[in-house]
DRENROLO-84706 format. One record per residue (C-alpha): chain; y, x, z. Coordinates in steps of 0.25 Angstrom, whole numbers. Layout:
REM DRENROLO-84706
ATOM_A_Y_X_Z .
...
REM end
This chain:
REM DRENROLO-84706
ATOM_A_-82_-71_-45 .
ATOM_A_-78_-81_-35 .
ATOM_A_-78_-70_-24 .
ATOM_A_-67_-62_-32 .
ATOM_A_-59_-74_-34 .
ATOM_A_-59_-78_-19 .
ATOM_A_-56_-64_-15 .
ATOM_A_-44_-63_-25 .
ATOM_A_-39_-77_-19 .
ATOM_A_-41_-72_-5 .
ATOM_A_-33_-59_-8 .
ATOM_A_-22_-67_-15 .
ATOM_A_-21_-76_-3 .
ATOM_A_-20_-65_7 .
ATOM_A_-9_-58_-1 .
ATOM_A_-1_-71_-1 .
ATOM_A_-4_-74_14 .
ATOM_A_0_-60_17 .
ATOM_A_14_-63_11 .
ATOM_A_14_-76_18 .
ATOM_A_12_-69_31 .
ATOM_A_24_-61_29 .
ATOM_A_32_-75_27 .
ATOM_A_25_-81_39 .
ATOM_A_29_-69_47 .
ATOM_A_44_-71_43 .
ATOM_A_44_-86_45 .
ATOM_A_51_-90_58 .
ATOM_A_42_-102_60 .
ATOM_A_30_-92_62 .
ATOM_A_27_-89_76 .
ATOM_A_30_-76_82 .
ATOM_A_15_-72_84 .
ATOM_A_12_-75_70 .
ATOM_A_24_-67_65 .
ATOM_A_20_-55_73 .
ATOM_A_5_-56_68 .
ATOM_A_10_-56_54 .
ATOM_A_19_-44_57 .
ATOM_A_7_-37_62 .
ATOM_A_-2_-40_50 .
ATOM_A_9_-36_41 .
ATOM_A_11_-23_48 .
ATOM_A_-4_-21_48 .
ATOM_A_-5_-23_33 .
ATOM_A_6_-13_30 .
ATOM_A_2_-3_41 .
ATOM_A_-4_10_37 .
ATOM_A_-12_9_50 .
ATOM_A_-25_0_49 .
ATOM_A_-35_-4_60 .
ATOM_A_-45_2_50 .
ATOM_A_-39_13_41 .
ATOM_A_-40_10_26 .
ATOM_A_-47_23_23 .
ATOM_A_-60_19_30 .
ATOM_A_-68_13_18 .
ATOM_A_-69_-2_18 .
ATOM_A_-65_-5_32 .
ATOM_A_-51_0_30 .
ATOM_A_-48_-9_19 .
ATOM_A_-57_-21_25 .
ATOM_A_-48_-20_37 .
ATOM_A_-36_-24_29 .
ATOM_A_-44_-34_21 .
ATOM_A_-48_-41_33 .
ATOM_A_-37_-39_44 .
ATOM_A_-25_-43_35 .
ATOM_A_-30_-56_29 .
ATOM_A_-35_-60_43 .
ATOM_A_-21_-57_49 .
ATOM_A_-15_-65_37 .
ATOM_A_-24_-76_40 .
ATOM_A_-21_-76_55 .
ATOM_A_-6_-77_52 .
ATOM_A_-8_-88_42 .
ATOM_A_-16_-96_53 .
ATOM_A_-6_-93_64 .
ATOM_A_7_-96_56 .
ATOM_A_12_-111_55 .
ATOM_A_7_-118_43 .
ATOM_A_21_-121_37 .
ATOM_A_25_-106_38 .
ATOM_A_12_-102_31 .
ATOM_A_15_-112_20 .
ATOM_A_29_-108_18 .
ATOM_A_25_-93_18 .
ATOM_A_14_-96_7 .
ATOM_A_24_-104_-1 .
ATOM_A_34_-92_0 .
ATOM_A_22_-83_-5 .
ATOM_A_20_-92_-17 .
ATOM_A_35_-92_-20 .
ATOM_A_34_-77_-19 .
ATOM_A_23_-76_-29 .
ATOM_A_31_-83_-39 .
ATOM_A_43_-75_-38 .
ATOM_A_46_-66_-51 .
ATOM_A_42_-52_-50 .
ATOM_A_50_-40_-55 .
ATOM_A_43_-34_-67 .
ATOM_A_53_-23_-67 .
ATOM_A_51_-19_-53 .
ATOM_A_36_-18_-56 .
ATOM_A_38_-9_-68 .
ATOM_A_47_0_-59 .
ATOM_A_37_1_-48 .
ATOM_A_25_4_-58 .
ATOM_A_34_14_-65 .
ATOM_A_37_21_-51 .
ATOM_A_22_21_-48 .
ATOM_A_19_27_-62 .
ATOM_A_29_38_-60 .
ATOM_A_24_41_-46 .
ATOM_A_10_42_-52 .
ATOM_A_14_51_-63 .
ATOM_A_22_60_-53 .
ATOM_A_10_61_-44 .
ATOM_A_1_64_-56 .
ATOM_A_10_75_-61 .
ATOM_A_10_81_-47 .
ATOM_A_-5_81_-46 .
ATOM_A_-6_88_-60 .
ATOM_A_4_98_-55 .
ATOM_A_-4_101_-43 .
ATOM_A_-17_102_-51 .
ATOM_A_-12_114_-59 .
ATOM_A_-23_125_-59 .
ATOM_A_-21_137_-51 .
ATOM_A_-20_149_-60 .
ATOM_A_-25_158_-49 .
ATOM_A_-19_172_-46 .
ATOM_A_-10_178_-57 .
ATOM_A_-12_192_-62 .
ATOM_A_-2_202_-56 .
ATOM_A_5_211_-67 .
ATOM_A_8_226_-65 .
ATOM_A_23_223_-64 .
ATOM_A_21_213_-52 .
ATOM_A_12_223_-45 .
ATOM_A_23_234_-46 .
ATOM_A_33_224_-41 .
ATOM_A_25_219_-29 .
ATOM_A_18_232_-25 .
ATOM_A_30_239_-19 .
ATOM_A_32_227_-9 .
ATOM_A_17_228_-4 .
ATOM_A_16_243_-2 .
ATOM_A_9_246_11 .
ATOM_A_12_259_19 .
REM end
């Protein structure tokens, strides 16, 4: 049980520090090299191109699980202490700001609508093929003159 709690705390700290890295990069007291590194790490996190593609089992996700926290830790080490404290304080303030319940309801409703439309689309595509239909005598008489061969 202790390992799960430690892992949960680690993930929470990485999330908070990732947001703090954003504030560190925006702070004018941060050295230019640290700002550029923060920009690179943010671009890597959001980029669809990875060093190891995510579809490779285990390694693809391990890439993100190791490189991003390491990059965040590097930025935390390189940034001035006062900037880090100010950024973490802003993250704590951000955590206590009120959240819009109505916005959450609207977003969930849009996702449900999209899922329902996708489901209807799938059901429509899965209609069984009825195969060739029988041709009636009147259809043969209508089509036959068109395909007469000399």
